[in-house]
GUZA-512948 format. One record per residue (C-alpha): x, y, z. Coordinates in nm, 4 decimals, always signed. Layout:
<nodes>
+----------+----------+----------+
:       c1 :       c2 :       c3 :
+----------+----------+----------+
:        X :        Y :        Z :
...
+----------+----------+----------+
</nodes>
This chain:
<nodes>
+----------+----------+----------+
:       c1 :       c2 :       c3 :
+----------+----------+----------+
:  -0.0211 :  -0.0147 :  +0.0141 :
:  +0.1445 :  +0.3299 :  -0.1037 :
:  +0.0582 :  +0.6887 :  +0.0574 :
:  +0.1656 :  +1.0007 :  -0.0899 :
:  +0.2478 :  +1.3250 :  +0.1050 :
:  +0.2141 :  +1.6429 :  -0.0981 :
:  +0.5894 :  +1.7707 :  -0.0788 :
:  +0.5494 :  +2.1242 :  -0.1568 :
:  +0.6024 :  +2.2426 :  +0.1890 :
:  +0.5749 :  +2.1361 :  +0.5334 :
:  +0.6662 :  +1.8117 :  +0.7605 :
:  +0.6947 :  +1.5830 :  +0.4824 :
:  +0.9609 :  +1.3714 :  +0.6110 :
:  +0.7826 :  +1.3406 :  +0.9290 :
:  +0.4572 :  +1.2317 :  +0.7747 :
:  +0.6387 :  +0.9576 :  +0.5773 :
:  +0.7996 :  +0.8152 :  +0.9001 :
:  +0.4372 :  +0.7972 :  +1.0647 :
:  +0.3143 :  +0.6346 :  +0.7359 :
:  +0.5851 :  +0.3719 :  +0.7575 :
:  +0.5395 :  +0.2968 :  +1.1078 :
:  +0.1607 :  +0.1503 :  +0.9928 :
:  +0.3407 :  -0.0829 :  +0.7339 :
:  +0.2559 :  +0.1314 :  +0.4348 :
:  +0.5185 :  +0.2913 :  +0.2026 :
:  +0.5364 :  +0.6619 :  +0.2238 :
:  +0.6083 :  +0.8524 :  -0.0858 :
:  +0.6885 :  +1.2391 :  -0.1557 :
:  +0.4826 :  +1.3792 :  -0.4149 :
:  +0.6304 :  +1.6598 :  -0.6213 :
:  +0.4673 :  +1.6228 :  -0.9423 :
:  +0.0869 :  +1.5482 :  -1.0570 :
:  +0.2097 :  +1.2349 :  -1.2305 :
:  +0.3146 :  +1.0878 :  -0.9161 :
:  -0.0342 :  +1.0770 :  -0.7951 :
:  -0.0804 :  +0.7767 :  -1.0257 :
:  +0.1465 :  +0.5762 :  -0.7875 :
:  -0.0353 :  +0.6218 :  -0.4715 :
:  -0.3423 :  +0.5103 :  -0.3193 :
:  -0.3763 :  +0.7832 :  -0.0689 :
:  -0.2555 :  +1.1373 :  -0.0113 :
:  -0.1575 :  +1.3408 :  +0.2872 :
:  -0.1652 :  +1.6950 :  +0.2726 :
:  +0.0789 :  +1.8272 :  +0.5533 :
:  +0.0732 :  +2.1589 :  +0.7651 :
:  +0.2683 :  +2.4719 :  +0.6448 :
:  +0.1086 :  +2.7856 :  +0.5285 :
:  -0.1903 :  +2.7210 :  +0.3532 :
:  -0.2076 :  +3.0420 :  +0.1314 :
:  +0.1494 :  +2.9230 :  +0.0118 :
:  +0.0792 :  +2.5528 :  -0.0294 :
:  -0.2513 :  +2.6761 :  -0.2541 :
:  -0.0098 :  +2.9095 :  -0.4670 :
:  +0.2118 :  +2.6087 :  -0.5143 :
:  -0.0369 :  +2.3780 :  -0.6075 :
:  -0.2081 :  +2.5960 :  -0.8633 :
:  +0.1440 :  +2.6507 :  -0.9979 :
:  +0.2045 :  +2.2984 :  -1.0418 :
:  -0.1369 :  +2.2007 :  -1.1515 :
:  -0.2306 :  +2.0022 :  -0.8310 :
:  -0.5704 :  +2.1410 :  -0.7886 :
:  -0.7596 :  +1.9843 :  -1.0749 :
:  -0.5166 :  +1.6467 :  -1.0163 :
:  -0.6156 :  +1.6302 :  -0.6498 :
:  -0.9861 :  +1.7103 :  -0.7228 :
:  -0.9699 :  +1.4168 :  -0.9537 :
:  -0.7934 :  +1.1762 :  -0.7438 :
:  -1.0534 :  +1.2470 :  -0.4654 :
:  -1.3008 :  +1.1931 :  -0.7407 :
:  -1.1917 :  +0.8222 :  -0.7684 :
:  -1.2688 :  +0.7787 :  -0.3963 :
:  -0.9122 :  +0.7885 :  -0.3089 :
:  -0.8650 :  +0.9037 :  +0.0628 :
:  -0.6978 :  +1.2285 :  +0.1541 :
:  -0.5853 :  +1.3218 :  +0.4876 :
:  -0.5190 :  +1.6988 :  +0.5568 :
:  -0.3497 :  +1.8273 :  +0.8657 :
:  -0.3513 :  +2.1578 :  +1.0019 :
:  -0.2853 :  +2.3907 :  +0.6846 :
:  -0.3697 :  +2.0846 :  +0.4730 :
:  -0.7214 :  +2.0964 :  +0.6460 :
:  -0.7691 :  +2.4718 :  +0.5585 :
:  -0.6754 :  +2.3521 :  +0.1830 :
:  -0.9100 :  +2.0506 :  +0.1641 :
:  -1.2105 :  +2.3158 :  +0.3047 :
:  -1.5102 :  +2.4189 :  +0.0997 :
:  -1.5070 :  +2.7387 :  +0.2821 :
:  -1.2450 :  +2.9585 :  +0.4882 :
:  -1.3919 :  +3.2063 :  +0.7495 :
:  -1.3650 :  +3.5645 :  +0.6439 :
:  -1.4366 :  +3.5185 :  +0.2707 :
:  -1.1077 :  +3.3997 :  +0.1636 :
:  -1.1159 :  +3.1793 :  -0.1395 :
:  -1.0946 :  +2.7966 :  -0.0942 :
:  -0.8395 :  +2.6001 :  -0.2584 :
:  -0.9416 :  +2.2173 :  -0.3264 :
:  -1.2989 :  +2.2993 :  -0.1841 :
:  -1.3316 :  +1.9390 :  -0.1291 :
:  -1.4743 :  +1.8847 :  +0.2265 :
:  -1.8071 :  +2.0222 :  +0.3335 :
:  -1.6198 :  +2.2454 :  +0.6231 :
:  -1.5758 :  +2.6015 :  +0.7201 :
:  -1.2293 :  +2.6495 :  +0.8955 :
:  -1.1106 :  +2.9670 :  +1.0840 :
:  -0.7387 :  +3.0085 :  +1.0075 :
:  -0.5001 :  +3.0489 :  +1.3479 :
:  -0.7932 :  +3.0178 :  +1.5372 :
:  -0.5818 :  +2.9176 :  +1.8488 :
:  -0.3443 :  +3.2032 :  +1.8044 :
:  +0.0241 :  +3.2558 :  +1.7083 :
:  +0.3072 :  +3.0473 :  +1.7436 :
:  +0.3675 :  +3.1197 :  +2.1202 :
:  +0.0433 :  +2.9876 :  +2.1922 :
:  +0.1380 :  +2.6606 :  +2.0614 :
:  +0.0529 :  +2.3443 :  +2.2773 :
:  +0.0230 :  +1.9914 :  +2.3243 :
:  -0.2590 :  +1.7632 :  +2.4567 :
:  -0.4201 :  +1.4251 :  +2.4649 :
:  -0.7342 :  +1.3935 :  +2.2400 :
:  -1.0350 :  +1.1612 :  +2.2296 :
:  -1.0583 :  +1.0746 :  +1.8455 :
:  -1.3820 :  +0.8623 :  +1.7702 :
:  -1.2622 :  +0.5153 :  +1.6284 :
:  -0.9345 :  +0.5092 :  +1.8010 :
:  -0.9236 :  +0.3402 :  +2.1794 :
:  -0.6792 :  +0.5642 :  +2.3590 :
:  -0.6535 :  +0.9217 :  +2.3519 :
:  -0.4205 :  +1.0543 :  +2.0781 :
:  -0.1231 :  +1.3194 :  +2.1393 :
:  -0.1919 :  +1.6199 :  +1.9500 :
:  +0.0343 :  +1.9213 :  +1.8851 :
:  -0.1280 :  +2.2491 :  +1.7884 :
:  +0.0863 :  +2.4961 :  +1.6198 :
:  -0.1001 :  +2.8137 :  +1.4905 :
:  -0.3845 :  +2.5405 :  +1.4175 :
:  -0.7200 :  +2.6398 :  +1.2549 :
:  -1.0369 :  +2.4843 :  +1.3707 :
:  -1.3663 :  +2.3686 :  +1.1987 :
:  -1.6321 :  +2.6426 :  +1.2650 :
:  -1.9126 :  +2.4604 :  +1.0725 :
:  -1.9809 :  +2.0947 :  +0.9139 :
:  -2.1984 :  +2.0067 :  +0.6290 :
:  -2.4580 :  +1.6963 :  +0.7017 :
:  -2.2138 :  +1.4312 :  +0.5402 :
:  -1.9072 :  +1.5231 :  +0.7855 :
:  -1.8788 :  +1.3200 :  +1.0816 :
:  -1.6800 :  +1.4800 :  +1.3820 :
:  -1.4205 :  +1.2901 :  +1.5617 :
:  -1.2721 :  +1.5098 :  +1.8210 :
:  -1.3744 :  +1.8015 :  +2.0029 :
:  -1.1247 :  +2.0250 :  +2.1866 :
:  -1.2910 :  +2.2500 :  +2.4544 :
:  -1.6304 :  +2.2202 :  +2.2489 :
:  -1.4247 :  +2.3061 :  +1.9231 :
:  -1.4115 :  +2.0504 :  +1.6452 :
:  -1.0383 :  +1.9528 :  +1.5665 :
:  -1.0931 :  +1.6310 :  +1.3816 :
:  -1.3584 :  +1.5557 :  +1.1089 :
:  -1.4088 :  +1.2778 :  +0.8356 :
:  -1.6328 :  +1.2825 :  +0.5262 :
:  -1.6281 :  +0.9921 :  +0.3404 :
:  -1.2640 :  +0.9337 :  +0.1858 :
:  -1.1609 :  +1.2690 :  +0.3466 :
:  -1.0121 :  +1.3187 :  +0.6666 :
:  -0.8935 :  +1.6262 :  +0.8352 :
:  -0.7504 :  +1.7433 :  +1.1663 :
:  -0.6336 :  +2.0876 :  +1.3239 :
:  -0.3051 :  +1.9586 :  +1.4491 :
:  +0.0140 :  +1.7855 :  +1.3605 :
:  -0.0013 :  +1.4051 :  +1.4296 :
:  +0.3481 :  +1.3595 :  +1.2397 :
:  +0.5115 :  +1.5673 :  +1.5309 :
:  +0.4581 :  +1.2791 :  +1.7967 :
:  +0.5608 :  +0.9341 :  +1.8096 :
:  +0.1954 :  +0.8287 :  +1.8178 :
:  +0.1061 :  +0.7332 :  +1.4524 :
:  -0.2302 :  +0.6160 :  +1.5446 :
:  -0.4097 :  +0.8779 :  +1.3422 :
:  -0.1907 :  +0.7711 :  +1.0479 :
:  -0.3271 :  +0.4160 :  +1.1219 :
:  -0.6607 :  +0.5356 :  +1.0968 :
:  -0.6036 :  +0.6629 :  +0.7639 :
:  -0.4112 :  +0.3901 :  +0.6306 :
:  -0.7095 :  +0.1748 :  +0.7350 :
:  -0.9252 :  +0.4307 :  +0.5001 :
:  -0.6749 :  +0.3619 :  +0.2231 :
:  -0.7010 :  +0.0003 :  +0.2907 :
:  -1.0625 :  -0.0119 :  +0.2848 :
:  -1.0816 :  +0.1951 :  -0.0366 :
:  -0.8556 :  -0.0338 :  -0.2259 :
:  -1.0792 :  -0.3293 :  -0.1146 :
:  -1.3926 :  -0.1474 :  -0.2322 :
:  -1.2369 :  -0.0893 :  -0.5691 :
:  -1.1266 :  -0.4549 :  -0.6471 :
+----------+----------+----------+
</nodes>
């Protein structure tokens, strides 16, 4: 099983390490043709406006929409969640506009307000370690979106079919269970398409 990590910006290597702990092969994706070689894709954190500009420059917007349209799973973390969202609070234009969520950028404050905590994630037995760095949150979800995690009554993890998004950085901890959750989504997707 091969899972790609969009390698335009962000913690690409850390995601690949976490993917490989699940037993899957992690591959950096730098060109749209490389999407054909993977069954799932992670869009990492970084700066969402920069990621969006680079995605447009290199033709990734349409390519990733097509990837999602084939039912292949996509996981957006932190800025990757913003990139996946249909709506960004403050009337900023969306990027991929795939997931029926409205996100608020930098909702937890600036870099110095970064923090770590343990969170309950629906579908994972024990609490997951989460690192929040200038993190966004989900303001609103559409009817097909399942909320997986709340932090102080705010939505920080959600799923819509083959799309998974979280506000935090699971790749910056030794806890790879959220990557395992995503790897299981990819495995189910492969099985469904056999």
